[in-house]
C-alpha positions as CSV (number, residue, x, y, z in Angstrom):
1,X,28.7,-29.8,-29.3
2,X,29.7,-28.7,-25.8
3,X,30.3,-30.6,-23.0
4,X,30.0,-28.9,-19.4
5,X,32.3,-29.9,-16.6
6,X,30.9,-29.6,-13.5
7,X,33.1,-28.5,-10.6
8,X,33.7,-28.0,-6.8
9,X,33.5,-24.4,-7.8
10,X,30.5,-24.1,-9.9
11,X,28.8,-26.1,-7.3
12,X,29.5,-23.6,-4.7
13,X,28.5,-20.8,-6.7
14,X,25.1,-22.3,-7.7
15,X,24.6,-22.9,-4.4
16,X,25.8,-19.0,-3.0
17,X,23.3,-17.7,-6.0
18,X,20.0,-20.0,-5.1
19,X,21.0,-19.3,-1.1
20,X,20.7,-15.1,-1.9
21,X,17.7,-15.9,-4.0
22,X,15.9,-17.6,-1.3
23,X,16.8,-15.3,1.4
24,X,15.5,-12.5,-0.2
25,X,12.3,-13.7,-1.7
26,X,11.4,-15.8,1.2
27,X,9.0,-13.9,4.0
28,X,9.5,-16.0,6.8
29,X,7.0,-15.9,9.6
30,X,8.6,-13.6,11.8
31,X,8.4,-10.6,9.5
32,X,4.5,-10.7,8.7
33,X,4.4,-11.0,12.8
34,X,6.5,-7.7,13.4
35,X,4.7,-6.4,10.3
36,X,1.8,-6.5,11.7
37,X,3.2,-5.9,15.4
38,X,3.8,-2.1,14.0
39,X,0.0,-0.9,13.8
40,X,-0.8,-1.8,17.6
41,X,0.9,2.0,18.3
42,X,-0.1,3.8,15.3
43,X,-3.7,2.4,16.0
44,X,-3.5,3.4,20.2
45,X,-2.5,6.8,18.6
46,X,-5.0,7.5,16.3
47,X,-8.0,6.1,18.4
48,X,-10.3,8.6,20.0
49,X,-13.2,7.2,21.6
50,X,-13.1,3.4,21.1
51,X,-13.5,5.2,17.1
52,X,-10.8,5.6,14.4
53,X,-10.5,7.0,10.6
54,X,-9.7,5.0,7.6
55,X,-8.3,7.3,5.2
56,X,-8.0,5.9,1.7
57,X,-6.9,7.5,-1.7
58,X,-6.3,6.7,-4.8
59,X,-5.8,7.6,-8.5
60,X,-6.1,5.5,-11.7
61,X,-4.7,4.9,-14.8
62,X,-7.6,7.6,-16.5
63,X,-6.6,10.3,-13.4
64,X,-9.6,9.4,-11.9
65,X,-8.9,10.6,-8.4
66,X,-10.8,10.3,-5.1
67,X,-10.3,10.2,-1.5
68,X,-13.0,8.2,1.0
69,X,-12.7,8.5,4.8
70,X,-14.8,6.3,7.1
71,X,-15.1,6.2,10.6
72,X,-15.1,3.0,12.2
73,X,-14.9,1.1,15.6
74,X,-11.0,0.9,16.5
75,X,-10.1,-2.6,14.6
76,X,-7.9,-5.4,16.1
77,X,-4.3,-5.6,14.3
78,X,-5.7,-8.6,11.9
79,X,-8.2,-6.4,11.4
80,X,-6.3,-3.3,10.2
81,X,-4.0,-5.3,8.4
82,X,-7.2,-6.7,6.1
83,X,-8.2,-3.6,5.9
84,X,-4.7,-1.9,4.8
85,X,-4.6,-5.1,2.5
86,X,-8.1,-4.8,1.0
87,X,-7.4,-0.8,-0.1
88,X,-4.3,-2.0,-2.1
89,X,-6.2,-5.1,-3.7
90,X,-7.4,-3.5,-6.8
91,X,-5.1,-0.4,-7.6
92,X,-4.7,0.7,-10.7
93,X,-2.1,3.8,-9.7
94,X,-1.1,5.3,-6.7
95,X,-2.8,4.5,-3.7
96,X,-2.2,4.8,0.0
97,X,-4.2,3.7,3.1
98,X,-4.2,5.1,6.6
99,X,-5.6,5.5,9.9
100,X,-5.9,8.8,11.8
101,X,-8.0,10.3,14.2
102,X,-11.6,10.9,13.5
103,X,-11.3,14.4,14.9
104,X,-8.5,15.3,12.6
105,X,-10.5,13.3,9.1
106,X,-14.1,14.4,8.9
107,X,-15.8,11.2,7.3
108,X,-17.0,11.7,3.6
109,X,-16.3,10.9,-0.1
110,X,-14.4,13.1,-2.2
111,X,-13.4,12.6,-6.2
112,X,-12.2,14.1,-9.5
113,X,-11.2,14.0,-12.6
114,X,-8.1,15.3,-13.2
115,X,-7.7,14.3,-16.9
116,X,-11.0,16.1,-17.8
117,X,-10.0,19.2,-15.3
118,X,-7.2,19.6,-17.6
119,X,-8.9,19.5,-20.8
120,X,-11.3,22.1,-19.5
121,X,-8.5,24.2,-18.5
122,X,-7.0,24.1,-21.8
123,X,-4.0,22.1,-21.2
124,X,-5.0,18.5,-22.1
125,X,-1.6,17.1,-22.3
126,X,-0.5,17.5,-18.9
127,X,-2.4,16.8,-16.3
128,X,-1.8,18.7,-12.9
129,X,-2.0,16.1,-9.6
130,X,-3.6,18.3,-6.5
131,X,-4.9,17.1,-3.6
132,X,-8.3,16.4,-2.5
């Protein structure tokens, strides 16, 4: 059995490693507040007549792509944060959620099964990602 001698240098190195890990993994409260605060100008810019368009685009692991645009009353910063968080909650693939002007994004829902389209087009082994 080998013995291990704890030296001052070893203690310093371990302390430095743990300090670096803690600084990388910790999310201090001010970063959360700053993250939410960046939504204020975005909501102000995207709002029109008290309404805003919330756009959520996603594609699951089976290459089923969907895009939902809903016009909602301009939310508070906390409500906007929750809308974004909820959009990413059950994501199975590439997902994006953002706010836009209601005049730029018509309200509605669109979807496409890209794997089925590839099969019908004669190239079942390569799926072409396209916008909806």
